C-alpha positions as CSV (number, residue, x, y, z in Angstrom):
1,M,-0.4,0.1,0.1
2,K,1.4,3.6,-0.4
3,A,-0.1,7.6,-0.5
4,V,0.8,9.9,-2.8
5,K,-1.3,13.4,-1.9
6,V,-2.2,16.1,-4.6
7,R,-3.4,19.5,-4.4
8,L,-6.6,20.1,-6.1
9,Y,-8.1,23.2,-8.1
10,P,-11.5,23.2,-8.0
11,N,-13.8,26.0,-10.0
12,A,-16.8,27.5,-8.6
13,I,-19.2,25.5,-8.8
14,Q,-17.3,22.8,-7.6
15,K,-16.3,23.8,-4.7
16,Q,-19.2,24.3,-4.0
17,I,-20.2,20.3,-4.8
18,I,-17.1,19.7,-2.1
19,A,-18.6,22.2,0.3
20,S,-22.1,20.0,0.2
21,Q,-20.0,16.8,0.6
22,I,-18.0,18.0,3.1
23,G,-21.0,19.4,5.3
24,A,-23.4,16.0,4.9
25,V,-20.8,13.5,5.6
26,R,-19.8,15.2,9.0
27,Y,-23.7,15.7,10.1
28,V,-23.8,11.8,9.5
29,Y,-21.5,11.1,11.9
30,N,-22.4,12.9,14.1
31,R,-26.2,12.0,13.5
32,T,-25.1,7.9,13.2
33,L,-22.8,8.7,16.8
34,A,-25.1,10.3,18.8
35,L,-27.8,7.5,17.8
36,R,-25.1,5.3,18.7
37,I,-24.2,6.5,22.3
38,N,-28.1,7.5,23.2
39,A,-28.9,3.7,22.5
40,Y,-26.8,2.6,24.6
41,K,-27.4,4.5,27.4
42,K,-30.7,5.0,28.5
43,F,-31.8,0.8,26.7
44,G,-28.1,-0.2,26.6
45,L,-28.6,-1.6,22.4
46,K,-25.3,-1.3,20.6
47,V,-26.3,-0.7,17.4
48,G,-23.9,-2.3,14.3
49,K,-22.2,-0.7,12.0
50,F,-24.5,-2.1,9.1
51,D,-28.2,-1.2,11.3
52,L,-26.9,2.5,11.7
53,I,-25.5,2.1,7.5
54,K,-29.7,1.3,6.9
55,H,-30.0,4.6,8.9
56,I,-28.9,6.6,6.2
57,T,-31.2,6.1,4.2
58,K,-34.3,7.1,6.7
59,L,-32.5,10.1,6.6
60,K,-33.2,10.8,3.7
61,N,-36.6,9.9,2.9
62,R,-37.6,12.5,5.8
63,D,-38.3,16.3,4.6
64,N,-36.1,17.8,7.2
65,T,-32.7,15.8,5.3
66,S,-34.0,15.3,1.9
67,W,-30.9,16.9,1.5
68,L,-28.8,14.5,2.0
69,K,-29.7,12.7,-1.0
70,E,-26.9,15.0,-3.3
71,A,-24.1,13.8,-1.5
72,D,-22.7,10.8,-2.3
73,S,-24.1,7.6,-1.4
74,Q,-21.1,6.5,-0.2
75,A,-19.6,8.7,1.2
76,L,-21.7,9.2,3.8
77,Q,-21.7,5.6,4.2
78,Q,-17.0,5.5,4.6
79,S,-18.2,8.3,7.6
80,V,-20.2,5.7,9.3
81,A,-17.6,3.1,8.9
82,N,-15.0,5.6,9.8
83,M,-16.8,6.4,12.8
84,D,-17.2,2.7,14.0
85,S,-13.4,2.4,13.8
86,A,-13.5,5.8,16.4
87,Y,-15.4,3.9,18.9
88,K,-13.6,0.5,18.5
89,H,-10.8,2.3,19.1
90,F,-11.4,3.8,22.5
91,F,-12.8,0.1,23.3
92,K,-9.5,-1.1,22.7
93,G,-7.9,1.3,24.7
94,G,-8.0,4.5,23.0
95,G,-9.4,8.1,23.2
96,Y,-13.6,8.8,23.2
97,P,-15.4,10.0,19.7
98,K,-15.5,13.2,19.8
99,F,-17.9,15.6,17.5
100,K,-17.1,17.0,14.7
101,S,-17.4,20.5,14.3
102,R,-17.1,22.5,11.3
103,H,-14.9,25.2,12.7
104,H,-12.3,22.9,12.7
105,S,-9.1,23.7,10.3
106,R,-9.4,20.7,8.6
107,Q,-12.6,18.8,7.5
108,T,-12.1,16.0,5.0
109,F,-14.5,13.2,3.8
110,Q,-13.6,9.8,2.2
111,Y,-15.0,8.0,-1.6
112,P,-14.2,4.0,-0.6
113,Q,-14.3,3.8,-4.4
114,R,-14.3,4.7,-7.9
115,V,-12.0,7.3,-8.4
116,K,-10.0,8.0,-11.5
117,I,-6.5,8.8,-12.4
118,E,-6.3,10.4,-15.9
119,N,-3.0,12.7,-17.2
120,N,-3.3,16.0,-14.2
121,K,-7.1,15.2,-13.0
122,V,-8.8,13.4,-10.5
123,Y,-12.3,12.0,-11.1
124,L,-14.4,12.3,-7.6
125,P,-18.0,11.0,-7.8
126,K,-21.2,13.9,-7.9
127,V,-18.5,17.0,-8.1
128,G,-16.6,15.5,-11.7
129,W,-13.0,16.3,-13.2
130,V,-10.9,18.4,-10.9
131,K,-7.5,20.0,-12.1
132,C,-4.7,18.3,-9.1
133,K,-1.3,18.9,-9.3
134,G,1.3,16.3,-7.2
135,L,0.6,13.1,-9.2
136,R,3.3,11.0,-10.2
137,D,4.1,8.6,-12.4
138,D,4.2,5.5,-9.8
139,I,0.6,5.3,-8.8
140,T,0.7,2.1,-11.0
141,G,-1.5,0.0,-8.6
142,K,-5.3,0.0,-7.5
143,I,-7.0,2.6,-5.7
144,K,-8.1,1.9,-2.0
145,T,-10.1,5.0,-0.7
146,V,-9.3,8.5,-1.3
147,T,-9.9,11.0,1.3
148,V,-10.5,15.0,0.3
149,S,-9.4,17.6,2.8
150,Y,-9.7,21.3,2.5
151,E,-7.8,22.7,4.8
152,A,-6.5,26.5,4.7
153,Y,-8.7,27.1,2.3
154,Q,-7.2,25.1,-0.2
155,Y,-8.2,21.8,-0.8
156,H,-5.8,18.2,-1.7
157,A,-6.9,14.6,-1.9
158,S,-5.1,11.7,-0.3
159,I,-4.7,8.8,-2.8
160,L,-3.8,5.4,-1.3
161,F,-3.3,2.7,-3.8
162,D,-2.6,-1.2,-3.5
163,T,0.7,-1.1,-5.6
164,G,0.1,-5.3,-6.2
165,D,3.7,-6.1,-5.1
166,T,3.3,-9.1,-2.9
167,E,6.8,-10.4,-2.2
168,P,8.0,-7.6,0.9
169,K,12.5,-5.8,-0.3
170,I,15.1,-7.5,2.1
171,N,17.6,-5.7,3.2
172,T,21.5,-7.0,3.6
173,N,23.6,-3.8,3.6
174,N,24.2,-5.1,7.9
175,R,24.5,-1.3,8.3
176,V,23.2,-0.5,11.8
177,V,22.9,2.9,13.2
178,G,21.5,4.2,16.5
179,I,19.4,8.0,16.7
180,D,19.1,10.0,19.8
181,V,16.9,12.6,19.1
182,G,17.5,16.4,20.6
183,V,16.0,20.0,20.8
184,S,19.2,21.2,20.0
185,L,19.9,19.0,17.8
186,V,16.8,17.0,15.8
187,I,19.5,14.0,15.6
188,A,22.7,12.7,16.1
189,D,24.1,9.3,15.3
190,S,26.0,6.5,16.1
191,D,28.4,7.0,13.3
192,G,29.3,11.2,14.6
193,N,26.6,12.5,12.0
194,K,24.2,15.5,13.1
195,V,21.8,17.5,12.1
196,K,20.8,20.8,13.2
197,P,16.6,21.5,13.5
198,L,14.6,23.2,11.1
199,D,15.7,26.8,10.9
200,L,11.9,28.7,11.9
201,V,12.8,31.7,12.9
202,R,11.7,33.4,9.9
203,E,8.3,32.0,9.3
204,L,7.6,32.5,12.3
205,S,8.0,35.9,13.0
206,K,5.9,36.1,10.1
207,L,3.7,34.3,11.6
208,R,3.3,36.4,14.5
209,T,3.0,39.4,12.5
210,K,0.2,38.7,11.0
211,A,-1.9,37.2,14.7
212,Q,-1.1,41.0,15.1
213,Q,-2.2,41.9,12.5
214,L,-5.8,40.3,13.2
215,S,-5.8,41.5,16.6
216,R,-6.4,45.1,15.5
217,K,-8.9,43.8,13.0
218,K,-13.1,44.6,13.7
219,K,-14.9,41.0,14.5
220,G,-17.2,40.0,11.6
221,S,-15.5,42.1,9.4
222,A,-13.8,41.0,6.1
223,N,-10.5,42.3,6.6
224,R,-10.1,40.3,9.4
225,A,-11.5,37.1,7.6
226,K,-8.9,38.2,4.8
227,A,-6.3,38.8,7.9
228,K,-7.5,34.8,9.3
229,A,-6.7,33.1,6.3
230,K,-3.4,34.1,6.1
231,I,-2.5,33.0,8.7
232,A,-4.1,29.3,8.0
233,K,-2.3,29.8,5.5
234,Q,1.1,30.7,6.7
235,N,0.1,28.0,9.5
236,L,0.2,25.4,7.0
237,H,3.5,26.8,5.0
238,I,5.7,25.6,8.4
239,A,3.2,22.2,8.9
240,N,4.8,21.9,4.9
241,M,8.3,22.7,5.8
242,R,8.4,20.6,8.7
243,K,7.0,17.7,6.7
244,D,9.5,17.7,4.2
245,F,11.9,17.9,6.2
246,L,11.3,14.8,8.0
247,H,10.6,13.2,5.1
248,K,13.9,13.6,3.5
249,L,16.3,12.7,7.2
250,S,14.2,9.7,7.5
251,L,14.7,8.7,3.0
252,Q,18.6,9.2,4.0
253,Y,18.4,6.8,7.5
254,S,16.0,4.1,5.7
255,E,18.7,2.6,3.2
256,N,21.0,1.5,6.7
257,Q,18.9,-2.6,7.5
258,T,18.6,-1.3,11.0
259,V,17.6,1.6,13.2
260,V,17.6,1.7,16.8
261,V,16.3,4.8,17.9
262,E,14.6,6.0,22.0
263,D,10.9,4.5,23.0
264,L,9.9,7.5,23.8
265,K,6.8,8.6,26.0
266,I,6.6,12.3,24.5
267,K,2.5,13.1,26.0
268,N,4.9,12.8,29.0
269,M,7.2,14.7,28.6
270,T,5.2,17.7,27.5
271,K,2.9,17.8,30.1
272,A,3.0,21.6,31.8
273,T,4.0,21.7,35.4
274,K,2.2,23.0,38.2
275,G,1.4,27.0,38.0
276,T,-0.9,29.4,38.0
277,V,-2.4,31.5,35.1
278,E,-1.9,35.2,36.7
279,K,1.6,33.9,37.9
280,P,3.4,31.3,36.4
281,S,6.7,29.5,38.1
282,K,10.1,29.7,36.7
283,N,9.5,25.6,36.5
284,A,7.0,26.4,34.6
285,K,7.7,29.0,32.0
286,A,11.1,26.8,31.4
287,K,9.1,23.8,30.8
288,R,6.5,25.4,28.4
289,G,9.9,26.5,26.2
290,L,11.0,23.1,26.5
291,N,7.6,21.3,25.8
292,R,7.5,23.4,23.0
293,S,11.2,22.7,20.9
294,I,9.6,19.0,21.7
295,T,6.7,19.5,19.2
296,Q,8.8,21.8,16.6
297,Q,10.4,18.9,16.6
298,S,8.0,16.0,15.6
299,W,9.7,13.3,16.8
300,G,7.3,11.2,16.6
301,M,6.5,11.3,13.1
302,F,9.8,10.9,12.6
303,F,9.3,7.7,13.9
304,E,6.1,7.6,11.7
305,L,7.6,8.1,8.8
306,L,11.3,6.4,9.3
307,E,9.6,3.1,10.0
308,Y,7.3,2.5,7.2
309,K,10.6,3.6,4.6
310,L,12.7,1.2,6.3
311,K,9.8,-1.5,5.7
312,E,9.5,-0.6,2.6
313,N,13.4,-1.7,1.9
314,G,13.2,-4.5,4.0
315,G,14.6,-3.1,6.8
316,E,13.4,-3.3,10.4
317,L,13.2,0.2,13.2
318,I,14.1,-1.5,16.2
319,K,13.4,0.7,20.0
320,V,15.3,0.7,23.4
321,N,14.8,1.6,26.6
322,P,15.8,4.9,27.3
323,K,16.5,5.0,30.2
324,F,20.8,6.4,31.2
325,T,20.9,7.1,27.9
326,S,22.0,10.3,28.2
327,Q,24.5,9.5,31.5
328,T,26.0,6.5,30.3
329,C,29.5,6.2,29.8
330,N,29.7,4.0,25.6
331,K,33.8,2.9,27.0
332,C,33.5,2.3,30.4
333,G,29.6,1.4,31.3
334,H,29.6,3.9,34.5
335,I,26.5,5.8,34.8
336,S,26.0,9.4,36.4
337,K,24.6,12.7,36.4
338,E,27.7,14.4,36.6
339,N,28.9,12.4,33.3
340,R,26.8,15.1,31.5
341,Q,28.5,18.3,32.2
342,S,26.5,20.2,29.6
343,Q,24.7,19.9,27.3
344,S,26.7,18.8,24.5
345,K,29.7,17.7,26.9
346,F,29.7,14.3,28.2
347,V,33.2,13.4,30.7
348,C,32.9,10.6,32.0
349,T,33.7,10.5,36.1
350,S,35.0,7.4,36.3
351,C,37.2,6.9,32.8
352,G,37.7,10.5,32.3
353,H,36.5,9.8,28.7
354,T,34.8,13.1,26.7
355,A,33.0,13.1,23.6
356,N,29.7,14.6,22.0
357,A,26.4,13.4,24.9
358,D,24.7,13.5,22.0
359,I,26.7,11.0,20.0
360,N,27.8,9.2,23.1
361,A,23.7,8.3,23.6
362,S,23.0,7.5,20.7
363,K,25.9,4.4,20.7
364,N,24.1,3.4,23.4
365,I,21.6,2.7,21.9
366,L,23.0,1.6,19.3
367,D,24.2,-1.1,21.8
368,R,21.1,-1.4,23.7
369,G,19.5,-1.9,19.7
370,I,22.0,-5.3,19.3
371,H,22.8,-6.5,23.0
372,G,19.6,-5.7,24.8
373,N,18.2,-3.3,27.5
374,N,21.1,-4.1,29.9
375,A,24.3,-3.3,27.2
376,C,26.9,-1.2,28.6
377,L,25.2,0.0,32.1
378,K,27.6,0.1,35.3
379,I,25.3,1.6,38.3
380,A,27.9,4.1,39.6
381,I,27.5,3.5,43.5
């Protein structure tokens, strides 16, 4: 399975049809979710996915919801399937399904089939042939699903297709590398390579300027709407820059047979510290700054991109216990907080080994991936 995202350029009429499709799909998703919740709370009944899909026909036959007939029937059915998947995910330990809001910055709907591609156009049921940009020549398999999205006044289509490949690739180049992610350096690996974070200072400065301009606009005015559009486009531009950077970085490391990383609990790392809104503590301010730096690096997204690209190339991603990787000497295995003298300097208090702290940590990560989580551990007494 592969996916490609293309930019859509619908005309004025097609924009109206897409907007109505988004509204219909959102309505069906929320209506069926509410029906399932109420049936269970009031009567203890479990309403299945196919019963909810049949309920769409009843909604179409009612006078106040007959407008659903104008939407693509399979897109409506797919919204129920997506809601059912979210509901099942909750019982497996995920978050509780949320109702979709029309005010969300990103609106989507999905086609399960009947989408066609020809030259630089995509055929969407009920919408017609839409001009697009970004189609690649490697889209040769069967199209499975197409997700149409509207964000920052732009239209996109994410096309998922089956390549037809049945035999997985096997990588035998025997190249193994350990990776340590951080804030000052986005990546330091066991081969001694260092990758600096993406420079977004200029783009973030533009975003702050646009936010200040928005605050001076009158609520409900046309100029305020234009200012909000500029902020949305700038946010999307920054997100695209970050994704492009991570895609290229993950592609570079996916050429290895094995990559070892830390099994980080990023959500736990970015939890807020105590402090009031009126008088935040110094620790709270420092923690907010660290949290912002961690989220800007997008470690979770990088690991996801790296994992699927490694699998595509026949490689493997190994996650190890991150405990003491930054405090352990890679030469003698001595562990002490004093070993890490600064953000970048590592000096072992036992054997005197000196190295870059992030490079030293990446070598410890590599050792744990090869020999197990207890590799190079000598607890200092």
